[in-house]
N, C-alpha and C positions, 0 to 999 in steps of 0.2 A: 551452508549454501547448497541449493539443490542443483542437480545436473539435468533437470527436466527441460524439455523443449517448451518454448513459449506457446501457450495455448489460448490466450485471450488477448484482445487488443488493449492497449494501455488507455486509461482514462475513458473507457466506454460507459462507465456508470458514474454516478455521483455519490453513491454510498456503498461501502464494502464492509462486510463482516470478516474479521480476522481472528485467528486463534494464536495462542502462545507459541505454537510450532512455527508460525510465520514471523516471529521476532528474530532479529531486529527488523522492524518494519521500515520499508522504503516505498516511495512512490516514484515511479511505477514499481510494482512488485516484480520479483524475478520471473514469475510465470507469464508476465505480460510482454507483448512485443514492444520494441522501443523505437522503431524507425520513425514514427511521427509523434513522439512524445517529448516531454521536457527532460532536463537533466535529472538524474536520480537524486533524491533527497531523503535522508533518514528522518523518521518521525518518532519522537519520544512518547509513544502512546501509553507505555506502562507507567509513566510519571503523571499522566493526566488524571485528575480526580474523578472525572466522569467516564474514564476509559474510552474516550474518543478524541480524535485529532483531525485537523483539516490540513490538507496539502497546500502550502503557500503558492504553488505554481498553478495547479488546475482546480483547486477548490474541492476536490474529492474528500469525502468524510469517511474515516476509517473507525470502526467500532470494535473494540476488543471484547469478545464474549466469554472467554474462559481464562 
């Protein structure tokens, strides 16, 4: 888990590119602000055959690129 300050709003985009360093993947991601978002949910992207997963709360698509 990172100790960085949140730098981007949660759910601001509908498609996010993620890397293995971002795993385990959650939506919203740790670097996103949470004040106006949904509860954090962990997404099993590494188990997806096409390496992409959709958040059941906000519909954001996450794509694993490495």
